[in-house]
N, C-alpha and C positions, 0 to 999 in steps of 0.2 A: 504493500500500500504506500509506503514511503517513496519507493522507487517510482511508482506510477505517478504520484503527485509531483515529484521532482521533474519528471519529463513532460508532464501535461500542463503545469501552471506556467503561464507566460510571465515574462519580466521578473522571474524569481531571483532573489539576491541572497537571502538568508534562510537557512533551515536550522531549527533547534530540535535536537533529539534529547528529550529529558528522560534519561534512564536507558542509556544504550545497552546496559547489561541485559535488559529484557529482550534484546535481539539475538541472544545466544542461549543455547541450552546449558553449556558448560563454560564458565568464565575462565577456566584454566586450560581450555582446549586450544593448542597452537593452531590446528587446522581451522576451527571456527573463527578464531580471532583474525587470522590472516585473511580469510575469505571476506570477513566483514570490513576490515580496514581497506582491503582492495576495492570494495564497492564504494566506500566513502571517498577514496582518492579518485576513482573513475568519475563519480558524480560531480565532484568539485572541478575536475578538469574539463569534462564534456559540457557541463552546464555553466561553468564560470561562476560558481556560487561559493559562499562561505558556509561551512557546516559547523555548528556548535554542539558539542555533546556534553552530557553530564554523567559522571561516574563517581561513586562514593569511595572514600579512602578505607584502607584496612583498619579494623579495630586494633589499637595498640601501637600503630605507627602512622606516619604521614605518607604512605605510599599507596598509589592507586591499586585497585583490587585486581588480582589475578593476572593471567597472561594477557588478557584483553587490555588491562590498564598499562602493562608494559609496552605493548605494541602501540597504543594510543600515544603514550609519552614519546616513543621513538619517531612517530610520523607527524605529530601535531606541529603546527606553526607556533602555537602558543598554548601553554598549560597554566591555567589560573587555579589558585587554591582559595576557596571561600570558607571562612571559619566563623562560626557563631561566637559571640562574646559569652564568656562563662557566666557573667552576672546579668546581662540584659539580652535575652534570646531574640529580641526584635532587631538587634544590630548584627550585621555581618561585615566582616573585614575581608577585603579582596586584595590579593597580591599575586605577582607572577612567580610561578615556580620555575618556568622555563619559557624563553621567548627568543625567536629567531631574529626579530626585528628590533626596533627601538623600544626600550623598556619604559615603564611609566611609574609614577609614584603610587604606592598603595593607597587605597581609599576605603571608606566605610559607608554603609547605607543602613537605614532603618525602615521598618514598615510602619507607616503612619496610621492614624485612626480610621482612614478610609481604605486600609488594606493595600496601599500603594507604596512603592519604594521612593525614598527621598534621601539625599545626601546627608550624612551625619557629620556636619562640618566640625563640630566640637569634640569629636571622638578621639581619645588617646589610646592607641593600640598598646597591648601589653609589651613590656620591655623584653627584648630578645634575651633568651637565656639558654638553658640546656635544651637541645632538640627533643621533641616529643618521642621520636623513634629513630631507628637506625637509618642513616641517610642512604638513599638508593645509589648515590654516586660515589660513595666512599671507597668501595672496593670493586674492581672490575670482575667481569664474569670469569675470566681465566684465573684470577687470583682466588675467587671463591672456590672454583673446582680444585685448584691445587691444595687449598687448605682443607677442604672436606675430604678429598681423597687421602690426604695425610692422616686426618683424624680417624677415618674409618678403615685405615689400612691394617690395624691390629685386630679389630673386631667389627662384625657387620652390624651389631646392635650395641647401643650405648644408653645407659640409664640417665634419667634427668639429673640424678645426684652427681654424676661425673661429667655430664655434657658441658656445663658452663665452663668448668676448669679446662676441659679438653679443647673447647672453642678458643679460649684464651691462648693456650699453648700452640695450637695448630696455626692460628692466624698470626701469632707473634713470629712463628718460624718462617712465614712468608712476608714478613715486614710490616704487619699491622697489629700493634699492641693496643688492647682494650682493657679498661678496668672492669670490675664485675658487673656494674650496672649497664655499661655499654655492651658487654657480652650477653646480658639478658635481652637487651633490645635486639641484638644480632640474632639471637635464637628465635625471637618472634618474627623477625624479618625473613629468616630462612624457612620457617614454617609457612608463612603467608605466601611465599614464592614457590612453595612445594619443592624446595631444594633439600630439605630433610622432611621425613614423614614420621609421624608418631603412630606406633602400633603397640597396643596395650600400654605398657609402662616404659617402653623403650623407643629409641629413635634410630632410624636408618637413613643412609644417604640415598638420594634419588638422582642418579646420574643422567636421567632423561629430562631434567628440568630445562625450561626455556627461560632465559634471563630477560 
């Protein structure tokens, strides 16, 4: 239906897909993600339009969900992160996570009494501090593979009790040293990206992951 509308509506300039996750059966499927992103790129090229998509972040970190999120990040012209204020849910803060062209100053907006958005000119964003989660760009795919292959070279399964310490040791061996809190964030990141899989009370390496 989206494709039909894109090709039938005259003078189309902007398409907003609110909830692109709903266009896939499996958000972690490399095949489905590639097929969908290929469609988006073909539509923008053939119809000379801008497509804006919405995808939620993983719980526990600030990375977009699943393989679909990874592919969207890789192909998008601009990635914006919209964060609700912890104390005033009517205010949302907008900043660029990645942008290929000229960047812009972050801004905030609120929903007014009429249910419409308006600029929150007096809003002061929270001070930058410790990142909420493990940064997607901190370690390359090749380095992740190297560290995880080293970690699981002695045993196929690792318990949670020993996983955090082993993550610290294996990543330090390839040049990335983390404290215990950062290692715990790394563990959540690896699970969300399906680079490690939890089975019962142990974890195993998934060499088929797609970064």
